[in-house]
N, C-alpha and C positions, 0 to 999 in steps of 0.2 A: 188645465183647463185648454179646453179646445178653440181655433180663434175663434171659431162661429159664437160663442157667448162672451164673448168683448167687442162690446159696445165699439162705435167708431169714437165717439169722443175718447171711453176707454186707449183705442189704439192710437188716440194723437196725441192722447196726452204720455203712452208709454213711449211713442216717437219722439215726441220731443224731451220729453225728458233723458232718457239716453244720448240725443242728438244733442244738448245740453251739458251734460254732465262728459261724457266721453271730451268735449270741444273743453273745458275747463281744464279737468284731468291732463291732457294731451298737451296741452299748453303750455301748462307749465310745467313740461321736462323740460321746454326750453327757451323758457321766460331769462335765466340765468346766462345765455350765451352773452347776453348783451350785455352783462353787470363784471362780465369777466373784469374790464380795468377797473371797474369801481370798489369789486372784491378785493385788489389786489393793491390799492392803496390803503382801504379800509381796515382790512386785517394784516399788512404786509405779507402778501404768500406770493409764489409767483403766478402768471396765468396758468404755466401747463399742470399749478397744484388747484389754480380755479376753478380749469374746466372740468374737472371730477364732480362739481357740483351738477354737470350737464353729463359727462360722460359716465358718473357713478350712478344719476337719477334713471339714465336709460337701461343702464348692465341692470338693476334691479328689477327693471321691470321686465325685464327679457329675464331673470330668473323667475318670477313669482309666474311669469304667466305660464309654460308649463304645469306646473302646481294648480294652474284653472283648471286646465282639463279631468283634473279630481272632484275642482268646487262643486263648478257646474255640475256634476251627475248626482251629487248628494249633499248639495243646498235648496231650500228652495231660492229661485230668484229673485223673489222680495228681501228673504233677508241678506242672501247674497249683495245687492245692490247698498243695503245700507250699511254690511260692511265695508264693504268698499268702498264710501266715500266719510262713513266714520276715519277709513285712517289717514283719507288725505285731506281732511277739516282737519283733523289734528296735526299732522305732517307739520298742515300749513301756519296754523297759530305757533305753532313751537318755533320756529322760520323768523317769525313776525319779533319775537322778544330775543333774538337769537345775540349771544356777545362776545362768541369766541369762532373761528372757522370752524372748527368741528362739532359746536353743535349744531352752526347754521346745515353744515353737512349733513350729518342723521337726520337731520329736521328731514333735509332733500329727499333723503332714501323710503324715508316713513310716508312724506306726500308719492315716491316710486313705489310704494307697494299698492295703495288703490291705482294708480294709471294703466299700473300693469295687471291689474284687477280685470279694470273697467273695459278695458279696449276689444278684449271676445267676447265678454259677455256681451258688448256691443250689441255685437258681431253676427253671434246665435240668434241673439232674442230678435231682432231685426229678419234676420232668414227668415226663421220661424214665424215669426207676427205676417208677413207678407208672401204672395202666392210667386213661383217659380220667376212667371211674367213681369214683374217690377222688381226683379233682384237687383236690376241695375243702377236703375235708379235711386234705388233702398241702398246700395251699398258708392252710390255716388254722393249720398250725401253722407253716409257715415264718415267714407273720408273726408271728406268737407270738416267734420268734426275732427279725426284724429290728427289727417297728415296738414290740412292746411292751417289748423293750430298750430302747427310746430310752426307755422314760415311766422302767422299771427306773434307767439311768446314774443319774439326779436322787438318786433313793432308797437308793441305793445307798453313792453317793458321799457322802452324808448320816451313813448309818452308820461309813463307813471313816474318816470326816473325825476324826470323833470318838472311834474309838478308834486310828488309827496316822495321821493329817497325812496333808497329801494326797500328801506320795511314798507313801505306803505305799495309795494309791491305784492308781501304778503301778506298785506289787511285783507286787502281785495280781491287776493286768492281767497282765504279764511271764507270770508263773505257770500264769495258763491258758492263756494262747498256747503255752507250751513243753508241758505237757500235752496240748492238742487235737492240738500237732505229730505228738508219741510215738501217740497213739492213731490218725491218718489214717492214717500210716504202714504200719497195719497193719491197720487197713479200705477206708482207698478203693481202687476199682478204674476204671479206663480203664471208659467206660459211653458214649458219644457218639461216633460216628466223626471223624476228624480230616477237613477238607474244604478247597477250594482258596480261599484269604484274601488279601485285599494290603491294605496299613495303607499306607492315604498319608499323610504327615504333615503335609504340608499342610492336609490338613482337620481333621488334629489341631491344630495350631496355630491353626487360626480356628477351634474349637471352645472355645477352653484360654479365648484373647482376649478369645470376647466372652462367654461366663460368667461370667469377673474380672472384664470392665471392668463387666457390667451390676451384678454384688455391690458391686463396690468402692464404684461410684457410689454405689448406693443408700444403700451404711454410709456415703460422704462428707455426706453428706444432714445428717445430723447438726449440723452446721456452721448451718446454716438456711438455707443457699438453693440451690434447685437449678441455678441462671445460671451457677455456676462448672464452671469446665471441670474441678473434682477430680471433681462429684459427677453435673452433667447433661451435662458434656462425656463422662465415660466411661459414662455413661449410652446417651447416641444413638449412642455407639462399640460399645459392646458388643450393642446393638441392630441396629447397621448387620453387624455381622460374622456373629452369628449368624443375618439374614436371606440374605447370601451365602452362608454353611457351609446353609442348609438348599436354597436353589435347587440348589447343585452335588450335596446327595444325591439328588435331584429327576434331575435330565439324565448322573450318573455311571453309565456300566457299574458301576462298584465301585464303590460307596457305605460311606462305613464307618461311617454309621448310616442304615439302610433305610428312613426317612419314608413311605416307603407305606404303611407298617402304617398309617397313620389313616385311612388309606380305609375300615378296616375301626371301622362306627359304633359299635359297642361298645367298640373300646380308646379311638377321643379320648372317649368321655362318660369312663370308667373315668380318662385322666390330670385331668380337668377336674376330679375326683370325689377324684382322692387328692395333687393340689393343695392341694384348699383345706382339709385332712383333716391336712397338714402344717402348714400355716401358720396352723392354731390348735393340732397338736399338740406340735409345735418352736418354736414363739411362748412357746407358758406354760411350758418348759424352763427358757425362757430370762426369764419375766415373773414366775412363781410364790414360784421360790427369794429375787430380790432386793426382792418384796413382800414373806415372810412373816419374812425377816433382816433387812433394811436399814430397812421402814417399820414392821414389827410389832416387831419386835427379839429375835425366837426365835432358838434357837441351831440350828448342820447338826444335831443328832441330831435335835430338834424336829420338823426338816422331813424328815428321812430317815423317823422313824417315822410320820408325817403323810402321808405319800407311797407309806406301806407296803399301807396298804390297798386304794390305786386300783392299785398295780403288780399286787400279785395276782387283783384281778380284773380286771384286764385279760387275765390269763393265760387263763384260766377265759371267760372270755365271750371271747376270738377262738378257742378250741379249740371250744367252742358253736355260733360265729357260723355256722363250716366243716361243721359236718354240718347244722342250719340250710342253707345254701346249698343243699348235695346232697341235699336233700328239700323242701323249700321255694319254694325261687326267692329272691330278693334283699330281694323288695316288703316284707315286717317288718323286718329289720336294716335299709332304708331310711327307714322313718317311724320307729323308734325310737329311731334315731341321731339321727336329725335335731330331736327332741321335746329328748334329752338337752345337747345341743349349746346346743340356745334357751336352755334350764335353766340351762346354764353360763355363757354368756355373762350370760345376768340377776344372777346369782348374784356376777360377778365384776363388777359394774355399783356390786354393793348392798355393797362392801370395804370398810371405814374402818381406823383406825390403828389400832381398839380391835378389831378382829376376830380372835374366838381362833382354836384351832390344830385345833380341832373341825368349824370354819366351813370353813376351807379342806382337813384331808382331805376332806370332801364333795365340796365342790369339785373338786377333784383327784379324787376316785373319778369321777365325773358325765364326766367328759371323758374321763378314760380308758375307763368303758364304752362312749360315744358312736366313740370314735376306733376301739375293738378291734371292733365290733361292722358297721363300715363299708371298713376296711381289709383284711382276706384276702378280703372277698367280691368289691371290685373288684377287686383285685388277680387273680383268677381270672376276671371279667371281661373283661379287658384284654389274657386270654394263653389263654386256655383254646381259642378256637375258631384260634389261630394252630398252624398244623405247620412240620415240618422245621427247617430251617433258620430260616425265617420267623421263627420264637419264641426262636431267640437273637436275631433282631438288633430282635424286638416286645420280647426283655427290656430288653435294653439300651438303647433310646429308652427304656420305658418304666424302672428305674433311673433311668437318665439327667437325665432329668425329676426323678422324685421326692430324688433326692437334692440338684438346685439349688434344689430349689420348698425345702427342711430347709433348706437357706444361706440362701434367699433370708429365710425363715419369722422366724429366729434375729434378722437383720439391721435386718427389718422392725421387728417388736416391740420395740427394743432406738431404734429410732432412734422412733418413734411417743413409745413413753417418754421420752425424750430431749426430743424438741420440744416436747409437751407440761408438763416444766417437773421432768420427773423426780422427781415426791411423789405422791401421792392419785388427785391428779384425775388425771395420766397415767396411773396401772394402768386408772382407769376410761377413760379415751382409747384406752388398747390391748382392751377387752373389749368396746368398740363396736364398733371394729373382727372382732373375734371373731363380732360377733354378724351384720357384714353381708359377712361369710364366708360364717356360716351360709346366710344367705339364696340364697347364690350356689350351692352344697349343694342346693339346695331346686332349683333353678333346672333344674341340670346333671339331677337325677333324675328330677323332670320330661321331660326330653327323652333322657333311657333309656327313661320305661316308656311313652314315646309312640313309639318308633324299635321298642319293644318287641313293641307289638301293631302296627307297621304293617313288618313284616321289609321288608329289602330283598333282591330279587331276580337274577340273573343276567340 
């Protein structure tokens, strides 16, 4: 369907359906971060195991995203959307009635399939629905849905936990999913054309084994040794499989992921920046609730209210960042976002057992605003220069790496916290790590500005 054939009301309906659908599905990946203490008590599992409800969900999303490049080319948009939301809604329903940790984990993984399918779909649909001159603002709205929702997730869970318990959180997600299916069946249209595509099962297995081995190996390092087969061995296996996978993608006539998009300098640098952003943001989603509730002794509701201001600020900052990107470019957001991340890391290093809830709220707000200022422009920078089907491939690559980095972020932060002693000094160690990641963002920004001042010509 040509965009000219879509009425303004239909376009608005599609836009809102995609934004709300992306927001709800992405939010679900982090709602369990705030509930780790609840699950460790209810199911009698360790915090390291309970965090897999978040890490596992983001990992599955990362594994399924490469397949979406194939699905988006082969399946009509409306069918794709309804299938995505059905998987998410069924996963939410199953989680509502979970009576064992294993059932809850499987339910979360089914939810994650829907999330992994939704994120690249929303990006591609919006970029094809609107002209290039509106991409900054459109991607800002999308980033608000896909990124700010992960910030809102723990806040929402904290408030819902106090009112309805952890099962109530999943009941509400099920209701949201059902409502989105109903609305989507009315408004969603077929926009992108179908194209020839082939799914190589071998490529899927290589990427899945590589990503899974890498993440599980890093997670198992909490035992204290990198030389064990279950930790360092799995990490080596993961890296090996991913190297083989990447080489095959470069030589294949029909790659599952067109990694040649990395030849675009802005895409490559945007990937690096995005990884760093998610290492901090998703890591914070795991560590800050543990610090607030387990070390400082505040309640679920207190943490929810503490993060509420930051969540609201993140929404407005993300939307404004898109407008600023369209009019002034990315440089203002670069400098402001980096400065806020630096201050955030310093404030975290100053945490103590007697830290007040207002200080925690201010710290969280700084992180969300910094993330919001850099995330949507980096997404626009990565995809805006890509056109046609290569944009579908670029979106799949970009979101695959971002989801895997999100999963790795949760695992790394908990790993550092565990190895450092699971106390206030361990929290300080995590925030020193965030400071190092901020330095990596500075280097990436320098490379981007240098590349922008010396454009590559064919």
